[in-house]
C-alpha positions in Angstrom: 19.6 74.9 -88.5 19.9 77.6 -91.1 23.3 79.4 -91.6 21.6 82.5 -93.0 22.2 85.9 -91.2 20.2 86.1 -88.1 20.6 82.4 -87.2 23.3 81.1 -84.9 25.4 78.1 -86.0 25.6 75.3 -83.5 29.0 75.4 -81.7 31.6 73.1 -83.1 32.5 70.1 -80.9 35.9 70.4 -79.1 38.7 68.3 -80.5 40.8 66.4 -78.0 43.6 64.0 -78.4 43.8 61.1 -75.9 47.2 59.6 -75.4 47.4 56.4 -73.5 50.6 55.0 -71.8 49.2 52.1 -69.8 49.1 52.0 -66.0 46.4 50.9 -63.6 43.7 52.6 -65.6 44.5 50.2 -68.4 45.2 47.1 -66.4 43.2 43.9 -66.2 43.7 40.7 -64.2 42.5 38.3 -66.8 44.4 35.2 -65.5 44.4 35.9 -61.8 48.2 36.5 -61.9 47.9 40.1 -61.0 46.7 43.2 -62.9 48.8 44.2 -66.0 48.3 47.1 -68.4 46.5 45.4 -71.4 43.7 47.8 -72.5 44.3 49.9 -75.6 43.1 53.5 -75.9 39.8 52.7 -77.6 38.9 50.2 -74.9 39.5 52.9 -72.3 37.3 55.4 -74.1 34.4 53.0 -74.7 32.8 53.1 -71.2 32.8 56.9 -71.1 32.0 57.7 -74.8 28.3 58.3 -74.0 29.2 61.0 -71.4 31.5 63.0 -73.8 29.3 63.1 -76.9 30.0 66.7 -77.5 33.8 66.1 -77.8 35.6 64.6 -80.7 38.3 62.4 -79.2 41.2 61.1 -81.3 42.8 58.1 -79.5 46.6 57.4 -79.7 48.0 54.4 -77.9 51.6 55.3 -77.2 52.8 52.7 -74.6 51.3 49.8 -72.6 53.5 49.8 -69.5 53.4 50.3 -65.7 54.4 53.9 -65.0 57.6 52.9 -63.3 58.8 52.0 -66.8 58.3 55.5 -68.2 61.4 57.7 -68.8 62.2 61.2 -69.7 62.8 60.0 -73.2 59.0 59.1 -73.3 58.2 62.6 -72.0 60.3 64.1 -74.8 58.6 62.0 -77.4 55.1 62.7 -76.2 55.8 66.4 -75.8 56.8 66.5 -79.5 53.6 64.7 -80.5 51.5 67.1 -78.3 53.1 70.2 -79.8 52.3 68.9 -83.3 48.7 68.0 -82.5 48.0 71.3 -80.9 49.5 73.0 -83.9 47.1 71.1 -86.1 44.1 72.6 -84.4 43.3 70.2 -81.5 41.7 72.1 -78.5 43.3 70.1 -75.7 45.1 66.9 -74.7 44.5 64.1 -72.2 47.2 61.6 -71.1 46.4 58.5 -69.2 49.2 56.7 -67.4 50.0 54.9 -64.2 49.8 57.0 -61.0 53.2 56.1 -59.5 55.0 58.6 -61.7 52.3 61.0 -62.7 53.7 63.9 -60.6 57.1 63.7 -62.4 55.8 62.9 -65.9 53.2 65.7 -65.8 55.8 68.2 -64.6 58.2 67.2 -67.4 55.4 67.9 -69.9 54.9 71.3 -68.4 58.6 72.1 -68.9 58.6 70.8 -72.5 55.3 72.1 -73.9 54.7 75.8 -74.2 51.0 76.2 -74.9 47.8 77.9 -73.7 45.8 74.8 -74.6 44.7 72.5 -71.7 46.9 69.5 -71.1 45.4 67.1 -68.5 47.1 64.0 -67.1 45.0 61.3 -65.3 45.0 57.7 -64.2 43.4 55.4 -61.7 44.0 54.0 -58.3 41.8 50.9 -58.9 42.0 48.9 -62.0 38.8 48.3 -64.1 38.1 44.9 -62.5 38.2 46.2 -58.9 35.3 47.3 -56.9 34.9 51.1 -57.1 37.1 51.4 -60.1 37.8 55.1 -60.6 39.4 55.1 -64.0 36.2 55.8 -66.1 35.2 58.7 -63.9 38.7 60.2 -64.0 38.9 59.9 -67.7 35.5 61.4 -68.3 36.3 64.3 -66.0 39.7 64.8 -67.7 38.2 64.9 -71.2 35.6 67.4 -70.1 38.4 69.5 -68.4 40.6 69.4 -71.5 37.7 70.7 -73.7 36.8 73.5 -71.2 38.6 76.6 -72.2 38.6 77.8 -68.6 41.8 75.8 -68.3 43.5 77.7 -71.0 46.8 79.1 -69.7 46.6 77.1 -66.5 49.6 74.9 -67.4 49.6 71.1 -67.2 47.2 69.8 -64.6 46.5 66.4 -63.0 42.8 65.5 -62.7 42.0 62.8 -60.2 39.0 62.2 -57.9 37.3 65.3 -59.4 40.1 67.5 -58.2 42.4 69.6 -60.4 46.0 69.9 -59.3 48.8 71.9 -60.9 51.6 69.6 -62.2 54.2 71.8 -60.5 52.8 71.2 -57.0 51.0 67.8 -57.1 52.2 64.7 -55.2 51.0 61.1 -54.8 50.5 61.1 -51.1 48.9 57.6 -50.5 49.7 54.2 -52.0 46.2 53.0 -52.5 43.5 55.6 -51.7 41.4 57.1 -54.5 42.1 60.5 -52.9 45.8 59.9 -53.1 46.7 63.1 -55.0 47.4 66.2 -53.0 49.2 69.5 -53.4 50.7 70.2 -50.0 51.9 73.7 -50.7 48.8 75.0 -52.3 45.9 72.6 -52.3 43.9 71.7 -55.5 43.5 74.7 -57.9 40.0 73.6 -58.9 37.4 70.9 -59.0 35.0 69.2 -61.4 31.4 69.8 -60.3 28.5 68.4 -62.3 30.8 67.9 -65.2 32.1 71.5 -65.3 35.5 72.9 -64.4 35.6 75.1 -61.3 39.0 76.8 -61.3 39.6 78.6 -58.0 43.2 79.5 -58.4 45.1 80.2 -61.7 48.8 79.3 -61.3 51.2 82.0 -62.6 52.7 81.2 -66.0 56.1 79.4 -65.8 59.1 81.0 -67.5 60.3 78.8 -70.3 63.7 77.6 -69.1 63.9 74.4 -71.3 64.4 74.3 -75.0 63.2 70.8 -76.1 65.1 71.1 -79.4 68.4 71.5 -77.5 67.6 68.5 -75.2 66.9 66.0 -78.0 67.8 62.6 -76.6 70.5 63.9 -74.3 68.8 63.5 -71.0 71.5 63.6 -68.3 71.6 61.1 -65.4 71.0 62.8 -62.1 71.2 61.2 -58.6 68.4 61.9 -56.2 69.8 61.5 -52.7 67.6 61.9 -49.6 69.1 62.5 -46.2 68.2 60.2 -43.3 69.0 60.2 -39.6 72.5 59.0 -39.0 73.5 58.8 -42.7 77.1 59.9 -43.4 76.6 60.4 -47.2 79.4 58.0 -48.2 77.7 57.4 -51.5 78.5 61.0 -52.5 82.2 60.1 -52.9 81.2 57.7 -55.8 78.8 60.1 -57.7 81.3 60.9 -60.5 82.5 57.4 -60.8 79.0 56.1 -61.3 78.5 58.4 -64.3 76.1 61.0 -62.8 76.1 64.5 -64.3 74.4 66.1 -61.3 72.9 65.6 -57.9 69.7 66.6 -56.2 70.0 66.5 -52.5 66.9 66.3 -50.4 68.0 67.8 -47.1 66.3 67.9 -43.8 63.7 70.6 -43.1 64.5 73.8 -44.9 67.6 72.3 -46.6 70.0 71.0 -43.9 72.5 68.2 -43.6 74.7 66.9 -40.7 78.2 68.6 -40.5 79.9 65.4 -41.6 78.3 65.6 -45.0 79.4 69.1 -45.8 82.9 68.3 -47.1 81.8 65.5 -49.5 79.0 67.7 -50.8 81.3 70.7 -51.3 83.7 68.3 -53.2 80.9 67.1 -55.5 79.6 70.7 -56.0 83.0 71.7 -57.3 82.7 69.2 -60.2 79.0 69.2 -61.1 75.7 71.0 -60.2 74.2 70.0 -56.9 70.7 71.2 -56.2 69.4 71.5 -52.6 65.8 70.5 -52.0 63.8 69.7 -48.9 62.8 66.1 -48.1 59.5 67.4 -46.6 58.0 67.8 -50.1 56.3 71.1 -49.2 57.5 74.6 -48.8 60.6 76.5 -50.1 64.2 75.8 -49.4 65.3 78.4 -46.9 68.0 80.9 -47.8 69.2 82.8 -44.8 67.7 81.6 -41.5 70.3 79.2 -40.1 74.1 79.5 -40.0 75.5 76.3 -38.5 77.7 73.9 -40.5 75.4 72.0 -42.8 72.6 74.7 -42.7 71.1 76.2 -45.8 73.3 79.3 -45.6 76.4 77.1 -45.3 75.4 74.8 -48.2 74.3 77.6 -50.6 77.5 79.4 -49.7 79.5 76.4 -50.8 78.0 76.3 -54.3 74.8 74.3 -53.9 71.8 75.6 -55.9 68.4 76.1 -54.3 65.5 74.1 -55.7 63.2 76.8 -54.4 59.6 75.4 -54.2 60.4 72.2 -56.1 60.5 68.9 -54.3 63.4 66.6 -55.0 61.7 64.5 -57.7 60.7 67.5 -59.7 64.0 69.3 -59.2 65.7 66.1 -60.6 63.5 66.4 -63.8 64.4 70.0 -64.3 68.1 69.4 -63.7 68.2 66.4 -66.0 66.7 68.4 -68.8 68.9 71.4 -68.2 72.0 69.3 -68.3 70.7 67.6 -71.4 70.8 71.1 -73.0 74.4 71.4 -72.1 73.7 73.9 -69.3 76.6 75.0 -67.1 76.4 75.3 -63.3 75.7 79.0 -63.7 73.0 78.3 -66.3 71.4 75.8 -63.9 71.3 78.3 -61.0 69.7 81.0 -63.2 67.1 78.5 -64.5 66.1 77.3 -61.1 65.8 80.9 -59.8 63.7 82.0 -62.9 61.4 79.1 -62.5 60.9 79.7 -58.8 60.2 83.4 -59.4 57.7 82.8 -62.1 55.9 79.9 -60.4 55.4 81.9 -57.2 54.4 85.1 -58.9 57.6 87.0 -58.3 59.2 88.9 -61.2 
């Protein structure tokens, strides 16, 4: 086609970086001993290359592990790589990993990468050798989504089963179903239909409460403790001795614990940040409804910090990164409040 005036140039293909970390999507059962992550990035891309011909995909194999082996250190490393690639002109990013920790890893990336460019995390519930393997479809949909500028400014998203979920809300809600990923508080924010992004809800932009340069390799150990019927919380007396720098407590309902746990919690909260979340995994921690011993009003009044809309797993990610920055208890409280306000559209 001529480039003279009056003639349109063909659009340049989108440039996407595909980072692979292993997981079910990359697993094979070659020796009948059970599926293991063996496939490199190029092998994952091969089956879907014909469906993404209008996208230039650069493949980077980062790790070959089950997602339970991933750490916040991996998220910090990958976030640094992503920031560099997007700065070099890439249009978007796709990450493949195991599904067991997608909700946490994707949220960590949202905290660590400040960009308008699409960042899509995906995986598979069935490995490539299984009947109905979903990995190729998920990968093709994710590459298409990352190259679609409709997702600019939407934050990190998880694309599974042709649904688009905001990283801040998504959860793995089933151990094996291909429709395992849900967002109980909001539902999916969009879908992939006929290969195109349909974005029905655009999440508010999150306030930047994490400075990756200040975290470096100093991710702090944080205990995630979930309340259960009849538990007396005796492990809380050992938190400091075990080397933890903070605690995320998943309370009952809107953020409640039995009265017998109040004193140990108050003792811990006097020495380190203790964040109060709900074990339900959906809805905000209450602030002023109940007033009995162990209620949300009682616990917040004793120095616990509200997780707001975050579930315990995501609150733990945020607290670990904040403490890695050297944040004080007051800094932590301000950061959680800022994130809650921005994520829910309150200013």
